[in-house]
N, C-alpha and C positions, 0 to 999 in steps of 0.2 A: 983849802974851801973847795963850797956845796957848789951841784950843778942843779938846777932846779928847771924837768923838760914838764909845761905843758902845751897841750892840746890847743890846738888854736880853734878859735867858735866856732867858724865856717864846717872846720873835720869833724867835731860834735857834732854839727845838723847829720854831717852826712853819712856817720856812724848811724846817727838812729832812725836815718830812713832807710837806712838797711837793713836793718833788726826788722822793723814792721813790715818791710817787703817779704824776708822770711818769713814771718809768723801767718801775713796774707797765702804766701804758697804756700805751706804748710796745712793752712786750713781749706784750701782751694783742694789741692789735691787729695784729702781724706775724702772730704764732700766727693767728687769725681768718682773715687773708688766707690765709696757708698752705692752713687746711683748704679756705676756697671756692674757691680754684684747684684744688687737688685734688679736689677733689667734682665743680667744673664739668667739669675733663680726663675721669674717669669715666661722668660722665653723658652727654657726648659721644660717648663712643668707643663704651659701649653701646648707650643707647638712639635717636642720632642718628646718627653715621655706620652704625654696623651692619657686616655683614660684605659687602663685597666678592663680589661672585656671581661666581665661574669663567663664562669664555666661552669655549665648544670651536670650534677650526676645523679643517674637515677640510681635509686637503693628498693631491693624487692624485699621484701621483710623472708628470713628464711625460713624454711616450710617447718622448723622445727619450732616457730610459734604461732601458726597459723592453725584454721583447724582440718578436719579431716577433708580432704578434698581429690577427686579426681584429677584436676590439671593437670600440666604437663608440668616439672618442677621449670622451676628457673635461674638462673646464677643470678648471685646473691649480690654481685655488684658490676655496673656494665659501664664504661667509662667511652665520651668520644672521644673520640684521638686528637690531637692536637699537635701543632710544629714544636719543637726544644725553642723555651725561651728563656732568656737570664732575667726575667721578672716572673714574680709569683703570683699568681691570679689567685682569685679570691673562690671560693668553688661552694655553690650551696648545691645541699643535699633534699630533693624530692619525693617523696612516696610517690609509686605508680597504683593511679586508681584509687580509688575512695574507699580504703580499707583500714583496717587496724592494725597500728604498728607496736611490738613488742618490742623490748632494749632489755638487753640483760642488765644485773644490774651491774655496778659503777664501782673502783672502791678506790676513791682521791686522798692519794700520801703527800704531803709539803715534804723539801727535802730537809727541812726544819725538826721531822718527827712525828708532826704532829697530823695526826690521824682522822682522817676525816671518812667515814665509814658510810654513802650515803648510799641507798640500795633506792633504784629506779628502776620499776617493773609495769611498763606501761600498758594500758589493752586499748585503746583509745577506739570507742564503737561507730560508727560512720552509718548513716542510713544509708539502708539499700533498699532495693524493689522485691515488692511480694505481690504478685498478682497484678490489683488494680490500687498499688501503693500501701496495701496494708502491712504493718509491721515494721519493726527492725531490730537489732539481735540486741538490744535493751529495753525492748517493750514489748508484751503481748506472745505469741506464741515463737517469735524466731524471725529474722530477718531470711530471704530466698537467697542472699544474694551468700555464697560464700566467702569468708575471709576473717582474717583477725582471730579471737580467741574465744572459741564457741566450740559445743556442740553439739552433733547432728541430731537432728529428730527427724522421725516417719509416724506417719498415721496409718492406722490399720483398720479395714472395716471387717468388723465380724463377720457381719450377714452376707459376704461378699467370700467368692472364691481367688484366687490367686490371680485369675485370669478377666474375675470382674462380673462373672457369671453368679447368678442365683441358684444356690442348690432347694434341692424338695425339703432338707429339715432347716432350715438357716431360720435364722429369727425373725420375724415379726414385728414391726411399730406398727402404733395405732397411731389416730388421726393427732393427737397430742404432742407427738412425738418422743413416746415414751417405747421401753420396750413392754410388749405383752408380759402379764405375771407367769405365762406359763410358759417362757422363753428366758426369763433374765436368772436362770440358773445357768443358760447357756454361755453369758456374756463371761460370769465369775471363774464358771470351770476354764474358760479358755483365758483367764489370767494365773489363773491358781496354773497350769499347765505352764505357762512361759515362766514363772519367778520362781518356780520350784529350781532352776537349775538359769535362768535367764539366758537363755540360749535362744537365737533370733531363729533358729529352723523351726520352733513350735508357731511362730508368729507368720512363716513365709507359705502358707497354705490357704491366707488368709487376701483380699485384694489390699494392697500398699498405696496412696497415694501417688503418683510417680514422681512429683519434686519433694524433695527432702527439706527442711528449715534450720534455721543456724541459733542457736540460743545462747545467751551473758548472762542471762538470770533467770529466774523461774518464779513469774510470778502475777496472778490470773486470777484475781479477789472473787469475781462473779460473772459468768457470761453463758450465754444461751448455747448448750451442745451444738446444735448448726454452727456454729462462728467457726469452732473448728477446720471442718471440710473447708470453707471457704480461704481459711487462710493459708491452708495448703492448695490451692488453685484448684480445687473441686468441683464437678457441677452440683450443687445443692439437690437438685432432681436425683441425680442416679446415688452420691453419698449420702445417704439421707440421716439423721441429726439424732443418731443414737448407735449405742453399744459398738464404739471403736476404742482401740491401745494406743497411745500415744507413747514413742520410745526415744530419748536422747541416750546417745551414748559418744563416747570418747575420753580421754585420759587428760589428768589434773596433775598439775606441779604445786607440792604443798608448798605452803609459803613461810611454813616454819615449821620446828620442832615441839609435838605438846599431843595431847588429848583432846578429842573433838567429838562432836555430838550433832547430826542433824537433827533440825527442829522443824518440822512442816505437818501440812494434812491436807485432804485434797478428796475431792465432791466427785466423781468418788472413790477415787482411790488416787493416793498417793504414798511411792514404794520407791526405795531408793537400792540399789546395790553400789557397796563401794570397796576394794582391794577383794573383788570377787564371794565379796561376804554382803550377804542383805542386812543391813544396819537401821530400817526403817521399813514400819508399814502403816499407814495414817489413811483413815479417813472414812465414810460408812463403810465400806467395805473391805473386810483385811483374807487376803485370798488362802494363806495358809492355815486359816480356820476353816477353806469349804470340805463339805461334805457331798461326796456323788448328790446328783438331782438335787440339791436342795436350795434354795436363793436366803442369806438372812444379811442382813446388816447390822453384822456384830459388831463392827466396829462404835457405834451408837449407844447400844444396849447399857444399861446398867451397871449389869454384872460384868461385861466384859471393862468396862470404865475401873469398877472397882477393885480388879482384879490386877489392873497396872499401876493402881493406887497402892497397892498392897505389896506389890510384888510378888504374886501368887500364882501369876502367867507365867508357864514354865517355858512356853514360845516367845515369847516377849520380858522376857528380865533385863530391868533397869531401866525399861519405858518410862515416860513420867506424862502428865497431862497436866499442862500447863493454860490453864484459860489468861483470857490478856485484853485490854480496852482496845475496844474497835473492831472488834469482829463479833459481833454475836450471833449472826447463823452458825458460823462454827463453835462458840461454846455450845449452843443450844443442842449440835449434832453431835461429834467425837469428844466437845468438851473441851473444846483450846485445841492448841496446836499441842503436837506430841513430840515428846522429845525421846529418839533412838536409841540404839547400842552406841557405846563408847567404842573408839577406834583412836588409835594413834599411829602417827607419821612422823618422819625425817623431812625437816627442809630440804627442800630439792629435788628429793627423791620423786618421780612419776608413776600414779594409781589409777588403774582404770576407773572410769564409776559408769553408770546407768541408770538415768531415771525414768518413772514410766507412772502416767497418769494413764486413767481409765475412765469413762463414763456411759451410764446406761440410759441416758436421753431427759430433757428437762435442764436445768443449771448445772454447770460445772465450772470450777475454779481449783486455786492450787498456790499453795506457797510454802517456800522452801527456803530455811535460815541453817544457820549454823554458829554451832557456840564452842567457845575452847573453853575447859575446864581445865581445875589444878590439878596438881600432879601426881591427887588422891583417885581423879575422876570426879570432883564433885562438882556442881556448877557454884560460879562465883556470883550467880545473881541474888535478887531477895527476892523472898516468895512472903503474901502476906500467908495467915492460918486457915485462908480457902482454898490455898496452892495456886492465886494470881500470884502471877510476877508482876514486880513492881518498877521493874527500870529495864526493860528489855533492849532500849536506844544505848545501853551504857554495855551490855552481855552479850547479846541476839545479835550476829552479823549475817547481812543477806550474804547467799551462797552465791558469788558470782565470778564469770569467767573472766572478765575485764573490769575498767571501770565505768561499765552502766549501771543505772538503778530503774527500774519502774517508773514510769511518768503516769500517773492517774489520769493527767487530762490529755496525753497521747494516745493514753490504750483507749478512754473515751473518744475519740474522736478517730481510732482503727476500725472499732466496735457499730457505728453509729455510721458510718460509710455501708451498710450489710441493714439489711433491713431487722438486724436483732438490737433496738434501741434502750439503751443504756442511763441511766444520770444519775449513778455516784458508785466507783469502785472502793470501800475502805480497805486497808490494806494494812496488816498487822505493822507495830514498832520495829526499828530496827538498827542498828548501829549504822550511820551515815557514810563514817570511815573503814570500811569492812574489808579485811585483807582479801586482797584474789587472789583464786585458785586458776592458774593460769594453764591455759589447754592446749595441748602441742599432741601433735597426731601419733 
């Protein structure tokens, strides 16, 4: 005999009600825990954690990346002390002062073996003060504020003694602002004596402008010679606009290994000494050709330019005359820009450099570029049959010690603040992505 057990209808209803209550209780408990968790998170974030205060760390560029300066050396990194905390606060780094910041090369390598050699070489040019606001490190004759990667320039008045007095046999200047013909050789003699060995002592007998300027590129296409004393903060009534010599000095770090040469020109003169060797003489006067008591614009003579082209000038072997579009005055004078002596450098090595300009009176100007050559010391640029360069913007770099570039508008604004008004300043073409020869103390 078989037994059959069956739940009554009332009992089955009660069981179903119990199951529904259990399900609703579970859902309610889940929602309650979610609300409690979210509330706890919001409460912790707003009322307990709060905002993590920002901490400022002052960064002072190391002395190796700044220009020559007599200012006291500061510690590289200073940090305001703070109480110990378990939290990690974000740090904001700011530069002290409006100066250039130079960062050493940074090599980044991933754990997977991928090597990104990212070289970061920064030399940001900031505006500085210069007398009445004339100039900065990126345009003109430079900035009156030391800082960043720049060369130091000093202006000498060959007409006066170091104390500012006028000797009996001083160079005389006429009403037009030119050295009188009879005294012109005295300026050339002074430049010749200096560039024989580039000794600062040979210029110390003359008056030196009280304040130096700091320049990161060297481009002044055309301007009245009276602008130079004003840019250096001198009184134009005392420092007459003729017979002056301007010298920039410093050390630069080679950006890469290779063969290079400077390319430039100056009115009346531009000279460069690199690694204790004169590697460029260019302009109307050529100091190394000076003969005692004589003044001659050798650099613009047909015989001299022909000798450079033929390679027969014993003092300037390897020089090249390079005419270029956009510089008619220089093409008509020295024949264009002048390519100088080839020299070798090694990446990262530091070399001394001096750059000299001089003016006898009237208009002055200069431009300094640099070219990387092939392994045989030959130019990579293309030239037409007349010797005119066809693609300077691809192969001719602006010689610069940071990221600055000359700005025609800025130059005109600076010059036109004085009485020496200019309408335009045509510049030679060059590679806008030029290498940076960082200046170091």
